[in-house]
C-alpha positions as CSV (number, residue, x, y, z in Angstrom):
1,M,-31.3,-38.0,31.6
2,S,-28.2,-35.5,31.4
3,A,-24.8,-35.8,30.2
4,L,-21.6,-33.1,31.2
5,S,-22.3,-31.9,27.4
6,T,-25.2,-32.1,24.7
7,T,-23.2,-31.3,21.9
8,V,-21.0,-33.7,20.1
9,T,-18.4,-31.9,17.3
10,L,-17.2,-34.6,15.0
11,G,-14.2,-33.9,12.5
12,G,-11.5,-32.2,15.0
13,P,-10.3,-28.8,14.6
14,N,-9.9,-28.5,10.4
15,G,-12.2,-31.0,9.4
16,R,-10.3,-33.9,8.6
17,D,-10.2,-35.8,11.9
18,E,-11.9,-39.4,11.6
19,A,-12.0,-39.9,15.1
20,S,-15.2,-40.5,17.1
21,Q,-16.5,-38.9,20.2
22,S,-18.6,-40.0,23.1
23,I,-20.1,-38.5,26.2
24,S,-21.2,-40.0,29.3
25,M,-24.8,-39.8,29.9
26,S,-26.8,-40.9,32.9
27,L,-30.2,-41.1,34.7
28,N,-31.3,-40.2,38.3
29,R,-31.8,-43.7,39.4
30,D,-31.0,-46.8,41.3
31,N,-32.0,-49.2,38.6
32,K,-31.1,-49.4,35.2
33,W,-33.8,-48.5,32.9
34,P,-33.7,-49.0,28.7
35,W,-32.8,-46.4,26.8
36,T,-33.0,-46.0,22.7
37,L,-31.3,-43.5,20.1
38,S,-33.6,-41.6,17.6
39,A,-33.4,-42.8,14.1
40,P,-32.1,-41.9,11.6
41,L,-29.5,-39.9,12.4
42,P,-27.8,-38.0,9.8
43,A,-26.3,-39.7,7.0
44,W,-22.7,-38.4,8.0
45,V,-22.7,-39.9,11.5
46,T,-22.8,-43.3,13.0
47,A,-23.6,-44.2,16.6
48,T,-22.6,-47.1,18.9
49,P,-24.4,-48.3,20.7
50,T,-28.0,-47.3,19.5
51,S,-29.9,-48.8,22.6
52,G,-28.9,-50.4,26.1
53,T,-29.6,-49.3,29.5
54,V,-28.4,-46.6,31.9
55,D,-28.8,-45.6,35.5
56,A,-27.1,-43.3,38.0
57,N,-23.6,-44.8,37.4
58,G,-23.4,-43.5,33.5
59,T,-23.0,-45.1,30.2
60,S,-21.4,-44.3,27.3
61,L,-22.3,-43.5,24.0
62,S,-19.9,-43.0,20.9
63,F,-20.7,-41.1,17.7
64,S,-17.9,-41.5,14.4
65,P,-17.9,-39.5,11.3
66,A,-18.8,-40.2,7.9
67,L,-16.9,-37.9,6.1
68,N,-17.2,-39.2,2.4
69,A,-21.0,-39.1,3.1
70,A,-21.0,-35.3,3.8
71,T,-20.2,-32.2,1.5
72,P,-17.1,-29.5,2.6
73,G,-18.5,-27.3,5.4
74,T,-20.0,-27.5,8.6
75,H,-23.0,-29.6,9.3
76,S,-25.4,-30.1,12.0
77,G,-28.5,-32.2,13.4
78,V,-30.3,-33.5,16.4
79,A,-30.6,-36.7,17.7
80,T,-32.7,-37.6,20.7
81,V,-31.8,-40.4,23.5
82,T,-35.5,-41.4,25.1
83,A,-35.0,-43.7,28.2
84,T,-38.2,-45.5,29.4
85,V,-38.6,-45.1,33.1
86,N,-41.7,-46.7,35.2
87,G,-43.7,-46.3,32.3
88,G,-42.8,-43.0,31.4
89,T,-40.2,-41.4,29.3
90,A,-37.2,-39.2,30.1
91,T,-35.4,-37.6,27.2
92,L,-31.8,-35.9,26.1
93,P,-31.3,-33.7,22.8
94,L,-28.0,-34.2,21.7
95,T,-27.0,-31.4,19.1
96,L,-24.9,-33.2,16.4
97,V,-21.9,-30.8,14.3
98,L,-19.6,-32.4,11.4
99,N,-17.2,-29.9,10.6
100,R,-15.5,-31.1,6.7
101,D,-12.7,-30.0,4.7
102,K,-12.6,-30.6,1.2
103,R,-10.3,-33.5,0.7
104,Q,-7.5,-33.0,-2.0
105,L,-4.5,-33.7,-3.3
106,V,-1.9,-31.1,-3.0
107,P,1.5,-29.9,-5.5
108,S,4.2,-28.6,-3.4
109,E,4.1,-25.8,-5.9
110,S,1.4,-24.6,-7.7
111,G,2.8,-22.6,-10.9
112,I,6.3,-23.5,-12.6
113,G,8.4,-21.5,-15.0
114,F,10.6,-23.0,-17.6
115,A,12.7,-21.6,-20.0
116,S,15.0,-22.1,-23.2
117,T,17.5,-19.9,-24.5
118,P,21.1,-19.9,-25.7
119,G,22.2,-18.7,-22.6
120,G,20.9,-21.8,-20.7
121,S,17.8,-24.0,-19.9
122,V,15.7,-24.7,-17.3
123,L,13.2,-27.4,-18.5
124,T,12.7,-30.0,-15.5
125,R,11.1,-29.5,-11.8
126,T,10.3,-32.2,-9.2
127,L,7.4,-31.6,-6.9
128,R,5.6,-33.3,-3.9
129,V,2.2,-34.0,-4.0
130,T,0.5,-35.3,-0.7
131,D,-3.1,-35.6,0.7
132,N,-4.6,-32.5,3.1
133,F,-5.9,-35.5,5.0
134,E,-2.4,-37.0,5.4
135,G,-3.4,-40.3,4.1
136,A,-2.1,-42.7,1.2
137,L,-3.7,-41.8,-1.8
138,P,-3.2,-43.4,-5.2
139,W,-2.6,-40.5,-7.5
140,A,-2.4,-39.9,-11.7
141,A,-0.7,-37.0,-13.1
142,T,-1.7,-35.8,-17.1
143,S,-0.5,-33.0,-19.1
144,S,-2.2,-30.8,-21.0
145,A,0.2,-30.3,-23.8
146,S,2.4,-32.8,-25.7
147,W,5.5,-30.7,-24.8
148,L,5.0,-31.3,-21.5
149,S,5.9,-34.5,-19.9
150,V,5.1,-35.9,-16.4
151,T,5.4,-38.7,-14.0
152,G,2.7,-41.0,-14.4
153,S,1.4,-41.9,-10.8
154,G,2.1,-42.3,-7.6
155,T,0.9,-42.5,-4.0
156,T,0.9,-39.6,-1.5
157,G,3.4,-40.5,1.8
158,T,5.1,-43.2,-0.1
159,S,5.9,-42.2,-3.9
160,P,5.0,-38.6,-3.4
161,S,7.3,-37.1,-6.3
162,L,6.2,-35.7,-9.3
163,V,8.5,-35.0,-12.4
164,L,7.7,-32.2,-15.1
165,T,9.9,-32.0,-18.0
166,A,9.8,-29.6,-20.9
167,D,10.9,-30.4,-24.5
168,P,11.5,-27.1,-26.1
169,Q,11.6,-28.3,-29.3
170,Q,7.9,-28.8,-29.3
171,V,7.2,-24.9,-28.8
172,P,7.5,-21.9,-31.3
173,M,10.2,-19.3,-31.0
174,G,9.9,-16.0,-28.9
175,V,6.4,-16.7,-27.3
176,I,5.3,-18.4,-23.7
177,S,3.8,-21.8,-23.8
178,Y,1.4,-22.8,-21.8
179,A,-0.1,-26.1,-19.8
180,T,-1.7,-27.4,-17.2
181,V,-1.1,-30.7,-15.0
182,T,-3.8,-32.5,-13.5
183,L,-3.5,-34.7,-10.2
184,K,-6.6,-37.6,-9.8
185,T,-7.0,-40.0,-7.5
186,S,-9.5,-43.1,-7.9
187,H,-10.4,-42.4,-4.1
188,P,-13.9,-40.9,-4.1
189,G,-14.7,-37.7,-2.6
190,V,-11.3,-36.3,-3.5
191,A,-10.5,-33.0,-5.1
192,D,-8.6,-32.9,-8.3
193,A,-5.4,-30.7,-8.2
194,V,-4.0,-28.3,-11.1
195,I,-0.4,-27.2,-11.6
196,R,0.2,-24.3,-14.2
197,V,3.2,-24.0,-16.5
198,G,4.7,-21.7,-18.3
199,L,7.7,-22.5,-21.0
200,W,9.6,-19.3,-22.5
201,R,11.7,-20.0,-25.4
202,A,13.7,-17.9,-27.2
203,E,16.8,-17.8,-29.9
204,G,18.1,-14.9,-28.2
205,G,18.1,-12.7,-25.1
206,L,20.1,-11.1,-22.5
207,T,23.9,-12.5,-22.6
208,A,25.6,-9.7,-20.1
209,L,24.4,-7.7,-17.4
210,T,21.7,-5.0,-18.8
211,P,20.9,-1.7,-16.5
212,L,18.2,0.5,-17.9
213,P,17.2,3.8,-16.8
214,A,14.1,3.2,-15.1
215,S,12.7,5.3,-11.8
216,Y,10.1,2.6,-10.2
217,T,9.3,1.5,-6.4
218,N,8.4,-1.4,-6.4
219,I,8.8,-5.0,-8.4
220,V,7.5,-8.4,-8.7
221,A,8.4,-11.4,-10.5
222,D,5.7,-13.5,-12.3
223,K,5.3,-17.4,-11.0
224,I,5.4,-18.5,-14.5
225,R,5.9,-16.3,-16.7
226,P,9.6,-15.0,-17.7
227,Y,8.0,-11.3,-16.6
228,V,8.3,-9.1,-13.9
229,Y,5.9,-5.9,-13.2
230,A,7.1,-2.9,-11.8
231,H,5.6,0.7,-11.1
232,N,6.6,4.2,-9.6
233,G,3.7,4.1,-6.8
234,G,1.6,6.0,-9.7
235,T,-1.6,4.2,-11.2
236,F,-0.1,1.9,-13.9
237,I,1.9,-1.1,-13.7
238,D,4.9,-2.1,-16.8
239,I,5.6,-5.1,-17.7
240,Y,9.2,-6.5,-18.6
241,N,10.4,-9.8,-20.2
242,A,13.3,-10.0,-18.1
243,H,15.1,-12.7,-20.7
244,L,14.8,-9.5,-22.9
245,G,15.0,-6.7,-21.2
246,T,12.3,-4.8,-22.5
247,K,9.2,-3.5,-21.8
248,V,6.3,-5.8,-23.8
249,G,3.0,-3.9,-21.8
250,T,1.4,-2.1,-19.3
251,I,-1.4,-2.6,-17.3
252,E,-3.1,1.3,-16.8
253,N,-5.7,2.8,-14.4
254,V,-4.6,0.1,-11.8
255,G,-5.2,2.3,-8.1
256,A,-4.5,6.2,-7.3
257,W,-1.3,5.5,-5.4
258,L,0.5,2.1,-5.5
259,S,2.3,-0.1,-2.8
260,D,3.3,-3.5,-2.3
261,M,2.8,-5.8,-5.0
262,S,2.5,-10.0,-4.9
263,V,1.8,-12.5,-7.8
264,A,-0.6,-15.7,-6.4
265,P,1.6,-18.8,-6.5
266,D,-0.1,-20.1,-9.7
267,G,0.6,-17.4,-11.3
268,G,-2.9,-16.5,-12.2
269,L,-3.6,-13.2,-10.3
270,L,-1.5,-10.0,-9.3
271,Y,-2.4,-8.5,-5.8
272,V,-1.5,-4.6,-5.4
273,L,-1.9,-2.3,-2.5
274,D,-3.4,0.6,-3.8
275,K,-2.6,3.6,-0.8
276,G,-4.6,5.9,-2.9
277,S,-8.0,4.3,-2.1
278,G,-7.1,2.1,0.3
279,P,-8.1,-1.9,-1.2
280,I,-6.3,-4.3,-2.8
281,V,-6.7,-4.5,-6.4
282,V,-6.8,-7.7,-8.0
283,I,-5.4,-8.1,-11.8
284,D,-6.1,-11.1,-13.9
285,L,-2.3,-11.8,-15.5
286,A,-3.8,-13.7,-18.3
287,S,-5.7,-10.9,-19.7
288,A,-3.6,-7.9,-17.8
289,L,-6.7,-6.4,-16.5
290,K,-8.5,-5.1,-13.1
291,I,-11.1,-7.8,-11.8
292,A,-11.7,-6.5,-8.4
293,T,-11.1,-4.4,-5.4
294,W,-11.0,-5.6,-2.2
295,P,-11.7,-3.1,0.9
296,L,-9.0,-3.6,3.3
297,M,-11.7,-3.4,6.5
298,L,-9.3,-2.0,8.8
299,K,-10.5,-2.2,12.6
300,P,-10.2,1.0,15.0
301,G,-6.1,1.7,15.5
302,E,-5.2,-1.1,12.8
303,S,-2.7,0.6,10.5
304,Y,-2.7,0.8,6.9
305,P,-0.5,-2.0,5.7
306,Q,3.1,-1.4,4.2
307,T,3.4,-4.9,2.4
308,L,1.5,-8.3,1.2
309,L,2.2,-11.6,0.2
310,A,0.1,-14.1,-1.6
311,I,0.3,-17.5,-0.5
312,R,-1.7,-20.4,-1.9
313,V,-2.9,-23.3,1.0
314,N,-4.7,-26.3,0.4
315,G,-5.6,-25.1,-2.9
316,K,-6.8,-21.6,-1.6
317,N,-5.5,-18.1,-2.4
318,V,-4.7,-16.2,0.9
319,V,-3.1,-12.6,0.7
320,L,-1.3,-11.7,3.9
321,T,-1.1,-7.9,4.6
322,G,1.6,-5.9,6.6
323,N,-0.9,-5.4,9.7
324,G,-1.1,-9.0,10.2
325,T,-4.2,-9.9,8.6
326,A,-5.4,-12.1,5.8
327,Y,-7.5,-12.0,3.0
328,I,-9.1,-14.6,1.2
329,D,-11.9,-13.7,-1.7
330,G,-12.1,-10.6,-0.7
331,S,-12.9,-11.3,2.9
332,R,-11.2,-10.2,5.9
333,F,-10.0,-13.4,7.9
334,A,-8.3,-14.3,11.2
335,A,-5.1,-11.9,12.1
336,L,-1.6,-13.5,12.7
337,P,-1.2,-13.9,16.5
338,Q,1.0,-11.6,18.4
339,P,3.6,-10.6,18.4
340,F,2.9,-8.9,15.1
341,S,3.4,-5.0,13.9
342,S,2.7,-3.4,11.0
343,N,6.1,-3.3,9.8
344,W,7.0,-6.8,9.1
345,N,8.2,-8.4,5.7
346,F,7.0,-11.5,4.7
347,T,7.9,-15.2,2.8
348,A,6.9,-18.3,2.7
349,S,7.4,-21.8,1.3
350,S,6.0,-23.0,-1.6
351,D,3.0,-24.8,-0.3
352,G,1.9,-22.0,1.9
353,R,2.2,-23.8,5.0
354,R,5.4,-22.1,6.6
355,V,5.6,-18.4,6.7
356,F,8.5,-16.1,8.1
357,V,8.4,-12.4,9.1
358,Q,11.2,-9.9,9.8
359,T,10.8,-6.5,11.1
360,T,11.4,-3.7,9.0
361,G,14.1,-0.9,9.9
362,L,14.1,-1.6,13.9
363,S,17.1,-2.5,16.0
364,P,17.4,-5.3,17.1
365,A,16.0,-7.1,14.2
366,S,13.4,-9.9,14.7
367,V,12.0,-12.8,13.2
368,G,8.9,-14.7,13.5
369,A,7.3,-18.2,12.0
370,Y,3.8,-18.8,11.7
371,D,2.2,-22.5,10.5
372,V,-1.0,-21.6,8.4
373,D,-3.8,-23.8,7.7
374,Y,-6.9,-23.5,5.7
375,S,-10.2,-25.5,5.9
376,A,-13.5,-25.1,3.9
377,M,-15.6,-25.8,7.1
378,A,-17.7,-23.5,8.5
379,N,-17.4,-21.4,5.1
380,G,-13.5,-21.3,5.4
381,V,-11.6,-21.2,8.2
382,L,-7.7,-19.6,8.3
383,T,-5.3,-21.0,11.3
384,V,-2.8,-19.5,11.9
385,K,-0.2,-20.6,14.5
386,Y,2.5,-18.8,15.7
387,T,5.6,-21.1,16.4
388,A,8.7,-19.4,16.9
389,G,10.4,-15.8,17.3
390,A,13.8,-14.6,17.6
391,G,15.8,-11.2,17.9
392,F,19.0,-9.7,17.2
393,I,20.0,-13.1,15.2
394,N,23.8,-12.7,14.7
395,G,23.4,-9.1,16.0
396,A,20.8,-8.3,13.4
397,S,19.5,-4.9,13.4
398,N,17.8,-2.7,10.8
399,G,16.2,-5.7,9.5
400,Q,15.4,-5.5,5.5
401,D,14.3,-8.3,3.7
402,I,13.8,-12.0,4.7
403,A,13.5,-15.1,2.0
404,V,12.9,-19.2,2.4
405,N,13.4,-21.9,0.0
406,A,10.6,-23.8,-1.8
407,G,10.7,-26.5,0.6
408,G,10.8,-24.0,3.8
409,T,13.9,-26.2,4.9
410,A,16.2,-23.0,4.2
411,L,15.6,-19.3,5.8
412,Y,17.8,-16.3,5.2
413,A,17.5,-12.9,6.2
414,A,19.4,-9.5,5.0
415,S,19.6,-7.1,7.7
416,G,21.8,-3.2,7.7
417,A,24.2,-5.0,10.2
418,P,25.9,-7.5,10.2
419,Y,27.4,-7.1,6.8
420,R,26.8,-10.5,5.3
421,C,23.1,-12.0,5.0
422,S,22.3,-14.7,7.7
423,S,21.5,-18.4,7.3
424,I,18.5,-19.4,10.1
425,D,17.4,-22.6,11.2
426,P,13.7,-22.5,9.9
427,A,12.8,-24.2,13.0
428,S,14.0,-22.7,16.1
429,L,15.2,-19.5,13.8
430,G,18.6,-20.2,15.6
431,F,21.9,-18.6,13.5
432,I,23.6,-20.8,11.5
433,A,26.2,-19.5,9.1
434,S,26.8,-16.2,7.5
435,L,27.1,-16.3,3.5
436,P,30.4,-15.6,2.4
437,G,30.9,-12.1,0.3
438,G,29.0,-9.0,1.0
439,D,29.5,-5.7,2.6
440,A,27.9,-3.0,3.8
441,Y,24.3,-2.8,4.0
442,P,22.5,-5.7,3.2
443,N,18.8,-5.1,2.6
444,N,17.6,-7.7,-0.1
445,V,18.1,-11.5,-0.1
446,E,16.1,-14.2,-2.6
447,V,16.0,-17.5,-3.3
448,T,15.8,-19.2,-6.8
449,S,13.9,-22.0,-7.8
450,D,16.4,-24.2,-7.3
451,G,17.6,-23.1,-3.9
452,R,20.5,-20.4,-4.9
453,V,20.6,-17.5,-2.6
454,I,21.0,-14.0,-3.9
455,C,22.1,-11.4,-1.4
456,G,21.9,-7.4,-2.2
457,I,23.3,-4.5,-0.5
458,N,23.0,-0.7,-0.5
459,G,26.9,-0.8,-0.8
460,L,27.3,2.9,-2.2
461,Y,30.9,2.3,-2.6
462,S,31.2,-1.2,-2.7
463,A,33.1,-3.6,-5.2
464,S,29.7,-5.6,-6.0
465,D,25.9,-5.1,-5.4
466,I,24.6,-8.6,-5.4
467,W,26.2,-11.9,-4.6
468,L,25.0,-15.6,-5.7
469,H,25.4,-18.4,-3.4
470,A,24.8,-22.5,-4.0
471,P,21.8,-24.1,-1.6
472,N,24.7,-25.0,0.4
473,G,26.0,-21.5,0.8
474,T,29.2,-21.8,-1.3
475,L,29.7,-18.2,-3.1
476,L,29.6,-18.6,-6.8
477,K,29.8,-15.1,-8.3
478,S,28.9,-11.3,-7.6
479,F,28.0,-8.5,-10.0
480,K,28.5,-4.9,-10.0
481,F,25.9,-2.6,-11.8
482,V,24.7,0.1,-9.3
483,G,26.4,3.6,-9.8
484,Y,28.9,5.5,-7.8
485,A,27.6,6.6,-3.8
486,R,24.0,4.1,-5.1
487,G,22.5,1.3,-3.9
488,L,19.7,-1.3,-4.4
489,V,16.1,-0.5,-3.4
490,P,15.5,-2.5,-0.2
491,R,13.1,-5.5,-1.0
492,Q,13.5,-4.9,-4.5
493,L,15.4,-8.0,-5.7
494,V,13.3,-10.4,-7.7
495,V,14.1,-13.8,-9.9
496,T,12.4,-15.3,-12.7
497,P,10.5,-18.4,-11.8
498,D,12.8,-20.4,-14.0
499,G,15.7,-19.3,-12.0
500,M,18.3,-17.6,-14.4
501,V,17.5,-13.8,-14.9
502,A,17.5,-11.3,-11.3
503,V,16.1,-8.1,-12.1
504,A,16.7,-5.4,-9.2
505,L,15.7,-1.4,-8.7
506,T,18.6,0.9,-7.8
507,D,18.2,4.4,-6.6
508,D,20.3,5.7,-9.5
509,P,18.0,5.1,-10.8
510,K,17.7,2.0,-12.8
511,M,16.5,-1.6,-13.5
512,A,19.0,-3.7,-13.7
513,F,18.7,-7.3,-15.6
514,V,21.4,-9.5,-14.5
515,P,21.7,-12.7,-16.1
516,I,22.5,-15.3,-13.4
517,G,22.5,-18.8,-15.5
518,A,21.2,-21.8,-14.9
519,P,21.8,-23.8,-11.5
């Protein structure tokens, strides 16, 4: 007996496909002879038919996955077709493979930061709940704290909205209160999802722009706390409460020569590039302690990355580095497809599924878009697909920064020229419009949690340093805080997770805390 292929792979490329796969088997005989399929089959597969007749014209045998009967990963087994021919037997061994992803509920954001201050409050957020298998699953949400209420239930696909609302009257002043929201479904074999939430309540705080003398090179904002983390390229990281404009702690002995930083989307971990010894340093933000170092595992000819971005895809933290590689739990995974070079800056939608990059310091400036997926099959598979690329968007040169809103539906870029931040279509990467305001030379762009856009410049002699826009692009206000003949440090403008305070580094040098208010 024979078949064009003797391997049957089920589950599809990401381990979520329940489609059947068929083979055509034949026997080098004109007459039809009976055949049977060995039993029992692995529990995770069924076959139709399990017996019949076969001749030279061939017959079809179909296998279907039973995903709920298998644990996440990749499974293999053997089945044998045996035909009885003239009193003898002919056999066809078949290799069966099942790729099985972990089915789970996936919230559009895994970390939320709320705040209640005299200057304003942000106390509600609406998220989407999806099924990574793209089915319609009933879900229910519960909160671990009485001060945080949540939408009771819904169904992925038809009623996916999850509303979180914080009550500041139930929490103490001057501290961060924490809660978790757990998403569950009654459907068997589906993993829960957890959303981490922080609430800052204070009876005081910044009421005006507050610049502090500080010589830092890198800054990053927390995802659930009102904190920003800053370093000067040395060995330690300082922690500031952005709502107060005060230093609240220091993380010592992080590395030898610190570089770019990124906070995990759920606010649990801080990832730091250490150019001195070469690894990615992992810091637990709950304890402010270093818990791991990941060697970069560079291949011959690969450049040392200058940037990194932490995303969360299907419940898994993924760290993308500026040379195009990715790391998960310390292991190196697939590189971003070409075109790619070592000097791209990253931004991503809150669910990690859409990643955008822009070249830095090159003319013309180029932008790329990628779709990202993670599956638990085969000990973890990261899939990155290059979907679009464009250069010289609105005449852009000397690319500096790029930012996208939480939903991945609004994309912005800052370049040395033209002298305005650009709004870009995330799907086609076509130019949409220049944001009003602005001046020479844009080098920062940031999107708040509510969708407002901040464009910052290296203005030297400009009347303003940053411009705040509504989600529809309308100019709301501008701010000036940089000294004469000075400007913002490229890519060093961040916003608290509640969206009310922007923090920027300048080459005065200063760290400027800018209350931009609630939406």
